[in-house]
N, C-alpha and C positions, 0 to 999 in steps of 0.2 A: 640477664640482658634486659635493657630498658624496652619499653613499648614505643613503636614508631608512630609518627603522625602522618596521615595520608597526604598524597601530592596535592589534593585540593586545599588542605589546610595550609600547605606550604604556599600555594599561590595566593591564597587570601592574605596571609601574613605579609608576603611580598608586596602585594598591592597596597596594603595599608601603610607599608613603610615607604613606598615610592622608590624602591631601590631595585636595581637589576642584579645586584651581587648576591652572593650566597647569604642564606639566612643562618645566622649562628645559633647554636642551641638546638638544631633539628637533627634528623637522621635520614639516611637513605639506605636502601637495601645493600647488603654486603656484596661486593663484586669479587671478593676473594674466595678461593676454594676452601675446602675443609681444613686445610693446613696453612691457610694465610696466603697462598700463592695466587697471584693475579690471574684472571681468566683471559686476559687480553693477549697472551702469547709471551714469548721469551723476550729478550732484550729489546730496547727501543720502544717498548709499549707504554701503557699507562703505569704510573707508579702503583706499587702494591698499597692497598688500603685495608685496613681492619677496623672493625667496629670496636670502639672503646667508650669510656666515659666521656662526658661533655668536655672535661678539661683537655683530653687528648685530642678530641675533634677540633676543638678550638685551636690547639697548637698546630695541627696539620693544616688547617685552613689559613692560619696566619703564615705558616711556613711556605704554602704553595697555593695561592688563591686560584690559579688557573686549573689546577687538578680538581679542585672541588667543583668548579663550574662545569668541567668536562664530565665529571660524574653525574651531576644532575641532568645534563643534556642526554646522556646516554640512557639514564633511567626513564626519561620521558619518552624517548624513541622507542624503548621496549614496550612501554605501556601502549603506545599508538599501535605498534605492530600486533600486540596481543589483542587489542580491540578490533583491529581489522580481521585478524584470523578468527576471532569469535563471531564477528558479524557474518563472515563467509560461511562458517559452520552452521550458524542458525539458518542462513538462507538456503544452504544445501539441504538441511533436514526439512525445512518447509516445502521446498520444491519436490523432494522425494515423497512427502506426504500427499501433496496436491496431485502429483503426476501418477504416482504408483497406487497408493492406498485409496484415494478418493477417485482416482481413474477407474480402478477395478469396481468400486461400488457404483459409480456412475454407469459403468458398462453394464453391470448387472441390472441396474434400474432401467436403462435403456432397452436391454433385451426383454425385461419383464413387460415393459410397455408396448413393445413391438410384436411380441409373440403371445398368443392366447390359446387356451384349450377350450374347444367348443365341443359339446356333446353331439354325437350323431345318432339320431334315433334309429332304433332297430325295427325292421318291418315285422308286423305281427303274422302269425301263422295263418294260412288259408284253411278254410273249413269246407269239406266236400261231403256229398251224400254218399251212400254205399256204392254207387255206380260211377263215382268220380265227377259228378256235376258240382260246379262251384256254388256254394251257398253264402260265403262271406269272404270278402277279399279286401285289398287295399288299393286306393286310387290316389293319384298325385293331386296336390293342392298347393296353392300359393298362400303364404302366411306373411302378413305384415307384422314386423316385430321391432322392438327398440332395445338397443344397448344403451342403457342409461349412463354408463361411464363415458360414452362418447357423445352424450347430449349436453352441449354447452349450457351451463346454468343460466347465463345471461340471455340465452336464446330459447330457453325451454318453452316459454309461452308462445313464441312466434312459431317454433317448429311444430309444436303440438296443434296450434291453430291451423297451419297449413295442412297438416296431415288429416285433421278432422274434416276439413273441407273436401279433401280428396276421397275420404271414406264415406262422406255423408252422414257423419255422426257428430257428437259434441266432445269438447275436450274433457268434460267431466266423465264421459263414458271411457275414454282412453286412459285417464288417470285411474279409474276404477279397475280397468283390466290390468294396468301395471301393478296396483296394489294386490290384486287377486292372484296374479301369476308370477310375481317377482320371487326370486330365489335368493335370499340374503347370503348364501354360502357360495354363489356363483355370479358375481356381478358382471362378467363378461359374456355370459350366455344371452342371446337375444330373447326378450320377454315378448310373447305374442300379444298383439292387441286386436288383431282381426284375422280369424282363420277362414279358409276358403274364400279368399278374396277374389273378385272377378279378374279374369286375365288382363283386361284392359287397364284396370286400376293398378294391378301389380306392375305392369310395364310402364305406366305413367310414373309411378313412384320411383322405379329403378332408374328411369331416364333423368329424373330430377334429384338424384341422390345428393348432389353437391348442395342443394338448397335444404336438405333435410338431414343434417349430421345426426348420427346415431340411429337413423331408421334403415332397416334392412328388409329385403324380401327373401324369405326362406321357403324352400320347397319341402313339404312335409307330406305324409300319407294320411289319408282319412278312410276309416272303415265303411265299406259299402256292403249292403245286404241285398243280393242279387234278386231275391223273391219278395223283398218288402215285408208286408204283414204276414205272409203265408207261414213263416217259420219264427215269427217273433218270440213266442214262448219257449221255443226250443233253443234258439241261438241266444236270445238275450241281447244285450247292447253294452256299449263302453261308456264310461264316464270318468270324471275326475274325482279322486278321493278328497274329502274335506282336509283342511289343514291338520285337524286333530287326528284323523285316520292316518294321514301321511306320517305324522310324527310318532304315532303309537305302533304302526305296523310297516308301512311301505318303505320308509327311509332305510330301515334296517335290512330290508330285502333287496336294496340296490336300485330303487326306483328314483327317478327325478321328480321334483315337485309338480311338474306339469305332465307327467306321464298319464296315459289313459289306462284304465283298468277294467276288467269285466265286472259289471254290476249284476247281471242276471243271466239266466240260461247257461248254455255250455261255455260262453265267454267267461263266465265267472268260475264255474267248476273246473274248467281246464285252463285257467289263467296261467298256471306254472308252465304248462306246455306251450301255450300259444304266444306268451310274451317272449320277446327277444331280449338281448342284452345290449345296451347302448355302447357305441364306439366312441372314440375321442379323436378329434382333428386338431392339430397344432397348426395355427396360421400365423402369418406375419401381417400386420396392418400398419398403416401410416398414422400420423398424429390425429387425423380425423376419424380414425377407426375404420377406414376403407381397406378392403382386402387387397394385399399385394401378391401373396403367393402361399400355397400350402407347404408347410414344412414337414410334417409327419403325420400319418394317419394310422389309427388303430381301428380296423373296420368293425362294424357292429356284428353281432351274432343274431341272425334272424330266428324268429320263433318257429317251433315245429308245426307242421301242417296236421290237421285232425280230420279223420274220416269218421263219419257218423253212420249209424245203422239205418237212418232214415232213407226211405225210397222217395225221392222228390216227386216223381210222377204220381205215386200213390197218395202222397201227401196233398198234392193238388186236388186229386179226385175226391179224397175224403172231405177236404175243406169245402169244396163245391157242393157236395151232398149235404153236409151238415148245415152250411150256410143257408141252403135253400129251405131248411125246415125251422131254423131258429128265428123268431121275430126279432125286430130291431131293438126291442126293449127287454129281451131276454137273453139267455145264454145256453151254451151246450158244450159237451166235450165228446170226443171220439178218440179212441186209442186202439191201434192195430199192432199186435205183437206176435212174435214167434214164441209159442209156449215151450219149445224145446230147449231154447237157450236164453230167453228174456230179452232179446233184441226187440226194440221198438221201431216198427216200420213206419208208422205215422202217429203223430200226436198233435191234436188240434183242439184249441180252447178258443171259444167265441164269446164275447167279442175279442178282437185282437187289436194290434196297433202297429204302426210303421216304426221300426227301430231306427231308420235313417234320420228321424226327427232329432234324435240325440246327437247326431253327427253334424247336423246343419246349424250354423251360427245364427244368432239373433232370431230364431224361430220361436219367439216366446209365446205367440198366439197358439200355435199347435201344442206346444208343451202345456200351457195352462189349460187347454181343452182336454188333453189327456188326464191331467190330474184331477179335473173337476168333473169328469164324466161319471154319472151316476151308475152306469153299467160296469165301471171298473175294468177297462180294457187291459190295463197292466197286470191284472190279477190272473195268474195261472190256475184256473179251476181244476185242471187235471191233477195237480199235485197238492194244491193248497186249499182247495174248496172242500169243506167238510159237510156232508149231507146225510140224512137218514137213508140207509140203503134200501129200506123196504124189502120187498119179496126176494130180491137176489140173495139176501141174507139167509133165506130158507135153505140154501145149499149147505150152510154151516150147521143148521138145526138137523137137517137130514143126515148128513155125514156123522154127526155126534150120536144120534139115535141108533144108527146102524152099527157104528163101531162099538158102542156100549151095550148093543143087543137089547135095547129097550123097544126097538121096533124092527120089523123085517118086511119083506116084500108083501106079505099077506096081512099086515096090520091094516085093519079097515076102520075108518071113521065116517060117521054120518055128517056130512057137510050140508047142514040144513039152513045155512045162512046166518047163524048166530052161535055165540058161545056164552054160556051163562057161568059167571064166576061167583060162587057163594060169597056172602058177606058175614064173616064171623062175628062182627060186632052188631050189625043190623041184619039179621037173616031174612027179614022181609024186603030188604032193599039190595038184591043181588046186582052185580055189574053185568051188563050185557054188551058183548063185543060183537059187532056186526061184521059179517063177511060181504064180499062183493056180489055173491049170488048163492042160490040154492042149487047144489051140485049132486046131491044124493050120496050114497055110500061109495067111498073111494079107497082103493088100496095105495101102497106107497108110490108106485109109478104114476098112477092116476092123480094122486094128491099133488105131486110135484108138478106134473104137466098142467093141471088146472089151477095151480097156485092157490089151493084152498087154505084159507087163513085158519079155519077151525081145525084142519088136519095138524097144522104145525103149532097151533096153540097146544094141542094135545101132546105132540112130541116134546115140546119144550117144558110146559108146566105140568103135564099129567092129565089123565082123563077125569072128566066130571061125569059124563054119561055118553053113551052112543058109540064108544069104540069097542072093537073086538080084536084081540082081548083088551082088557083095561091096561092102560099105559101109565107107568110110574112117572114119566117125564124126566128130562135131563136136569132140570134145576139151573139156577143162575150160574153157579161156579163151573159146572161142566160145559155150559154153553159158552162161557168166557174162555175156557181152555181150548175148545175146538176153534173158536173164532181167532185166537192167537195162533193156533196152529196153521190156520189158513192165511195168516199175515195181517189180520185186523189188529188195531190197537197200537201199532208202532209203524214207523216209517218203513217203506220198502227198501230204502237204500239206493234209490235211483240217483244217478250222477247229475243231479240238478239242485241247486240251492232252493231253500224255501218249502221243502216238503213238510206237510203236517202229519200228525200221527193218528187222527181220528180218535175214536173213543169207544171202548168196550166197558160198560158199566158193571159193577159188582156190588154186593151188599156193603163191603168195606168202602168202596168208592162213594156210594150214596151217603153214608154216614159222615165220611170226611169232607165232602163237598157240599152236601145239602142239609146235613144235620137231621136226616130222616132215616127211618128203618126201611129196609127192603120190603116190599109187599108182593104177594102172589101175582098181582096184576102186572108188576114190573117184569116178572119172568115171561108172562104171556106176551107182552109187548116186545120184549127183547127177542123172542123166538121168531118174530116175523120182521125183525129189522127196524122196529119203531122204538118209541120211548126215548131213551137217552143214547141209543146207539148212533154213532156217526162214522162215516167212512169217506175217503177221497175216492174219486173215479179210478185213480191208479191202484188203489188197494182192492177194488172190485176186480179190475183187470188182472191183478197179481193173483187173487184167489182163483179166478178162472183159469189162469195159466197152470196153477198148481194142480186143479182137478184134471185138466186136459193132459198134463204131463204125467201125473200120478206117481212120480218119483222125486228125485232132488228137485227143489224149487229154485230155479235160476233167478237172480236178481234183475229186475227190469233195468235196462240201461240204453244209453244213446251213443256212447263212445265205442268205436270199433277198432281203430288202428291209428298209430302215428306214422305219418309218411314224410319222405323227403321231397325235394323239388322236382325230382324225376318220377315221382309217384310210386317209388319203391317203399315197402313196408319196413320201417325202423323197429317197430315193436307192436304187437297185438295187445289190445287192452282186454284183460281177463276180469270176468265177474263170476267167480265160483259160486256154486250153490250155498246158501246160508242155512238152509233147513231142509228136511226131508218130510213129506207128508205122511208117509208110513201107513197108508190105508190098506186094509185087507183087500185082496183082488176082488172078492164078491161085493164088497162095499163100493169100490170104484166102478165095477161093471153095472151095478144097479143105479148108481148116480148118472152114468152115462145114458143108460136106457131111459130114465126119467127125463133127462134133458133133450134127448132126441124126440121124445114124445111131445114136447112143448110146441113144436112147429107142426104137429099133427092135429092139434085141436082146431075146432071150427073157427075160432076167432083169428088164428094166425096161419092157417095152412096156405092161405093165398100168397104169403110171402116166401114160400119155399123156393129154393133154386132148383133148376131142372136136373142138374147132373151132380149136384154135391149135397150130401147130407149134413145138415148143420145141427149141432147140439146147443141148446140155449136156455136161458132163464130170464123170464120177464120181471119187472119190478115196478110197483106203483108206491111211492112214499109220500105220506102226508107231511106237508110243510107246517111248521108250528105258527107261522104268521098268517092270521086270517086276512082274506081279501076284503075288498070294500063291501061286497054283498054278504059278508060273514062266513062264507065257505072256506074251508081249508084248502089251499092250492096243493097240487100233487106234482111230484117230480116223476119224470118217466125214465125207466131203466131198461136196458136189455144187454146181456152179456152172453158171449157165445164162443164157440170153436168149431173148426171144420178142417178136413173131413172128419165126421164123427168117429169113424173107425180108426183113423190115424192122423191126429190133429197136427197141423202145421201152421195154423194161424188162428189167432183169437181176436175177437172184436167186442169192444165195450162202448156203449153209447149211453150218455146221460143228458136229459133235457131238463134244465131247471124251469120249474113250473110248466113243464111241458106235457101235462096229461097223464097218460099211462102207456101200456104196452102198445096200443095202436098207433102211438106216435113214435116211440123209440125203436120199435122192432123193424119197420119198414126202412128206417135210416141204416140200421146195422146190416139188414140184408142187402141193401144197395151197396154198401161198402164191401161186404163179402163178395158180391158180384164183380165189383171193380177189381178186387184182389185177384180172383181167379181168372178173369178176363185177361188181365196183365200177365199173369203166370203162364196161361195157355198160349198167349201170343208169343212168349219167349220160347216155350217148348216147342211150338209148332208154327214157326214163321212161314209166311207165304213165300212161295218160290218165285223170285223175280226173274223175268226173262230179259236177256241182254238186248240192247238196241239192234235193229236189223243190220246196221252198217258195221257192227263190231264182230270181228272174228273171234271165235273161242280159242 
């Protein structure tokens, strides 16, 4: 079969020839069926036509010109009809695509634009004292925030300028807040630019919302510390983690980039319990970002409430007593504990600070003052300050000597005011260690009560002369062993961040850290808590608890229980004993006897309590930094427990550069008195009489 020429070619050829007649030599599609039968029907129809060679077509055209013209017209009609059908088909497909496919996409986009997921902050758990007094809680606050997605680009400068005027700040500060708080993963969440906005400012912005597209007023909670500076070192404060901290830790734990976290105190150590879990609110907004309605809410999970071992009333009393004694340019610590279980009833470190400063926006002056204060008010000296323990360390030396049987009750030493240490290299130049006074010949109980340095030089490093019998001395290694047994040289494990370990030196430590050999004089200094020995006030308190308890040593702690909103206990916080002191009964008994005798000495008996026997130990520790006049300043210590026959409370006081026993002892005894006064008031409350007009 030959190749056909298209209709367009036919038309062109016809136009060229200027004829309306059939074009000879062309071809048209066959109108015959497969067997040559015409498709036009049975008789009376079009003549049957078959395709043949050019000669045959020409013969047919010549034979019937009208038939050829009819065939051509019918072909053209079919082409037109096919074109119309094709056009309608294409139009139908396009309409389906626009109305169905694109309509669905547009509907999804419209829904996405009108519905947003907004994070709902979870309230943080409340903190109570042991009696249910509120110590830390949440209060409502207005927050000015911006949803940058709703802030028109062409009006950004105008809107931020108006907002800056209402807030009394600059556009630069607002932009800085946006940069600092923006969450690139959540473009629809409001970005705070001013927290704790004044009520009138918040209302003004809300009333003029149509002038400030993208600006919202959000109600948020702010942490409030009911007692201000009183419990700052116990409670701590909240803050925002850095971007790096957030990426490295907090993002994986489910925090939002603007969430507050505990930075110090129990706010930090109990972060997992106190923090809540944010909820999510799906809302519908209009094109301007204004809220139309809530669609769905997944409520937040509040944080758990925390009950502490702290007695708020006792904490107030201890703080007042200590504050009255500590000069403005100095510092001090007081710790009150229950030696039976390690509960801390009061913990005061002076100077202190107001933790609410970290919740107040724009209080840069107060923040700068805190950070630049030379007295370091943010520093918790109770757990992080490391000081020479001085004579309170003689409790370690005494226990070691009695346990090792290198001394006993009757070991007598001549406390003549000085201790001569032979110099093996230069025999004519011995080292003379001075004592605080000439006390005469003392046995163990007397030596402990009078805090005779010569006596404990002898117990620690051995006799030179004047002891009966001669004492071999514990030596550095055994001194270190008993110090560690009492809890020195390692953190106590208190549930507060930032605790230091103190230091118990040994010959190996000195070589490793100072490159020097251990000398005999190092042992003598160590025996009385001087030299390179360092301890925190909490370690001294912990050692005192161990002696008072005599058995398993309970970990000092502040957490007591986790509570629900109704005050019911969800779970009790347990702090099992981590070690056992393991002293022979006769050793413990003799130590208690010596500590009871401390307050029977002429220097301290004026501080005794009338109805309670207190066992204690004084301490005066030389500070390595000389004062302007060249003298070495001294720290004052007093650690104690009572009643001596059945201990239920232990008090440790430390006064930095605070003199000696005559300074620290009265502070500790005033605290003891405050404790027993409060205890007795609870046990023996006054009987109140009903008013006269009230019938029983």
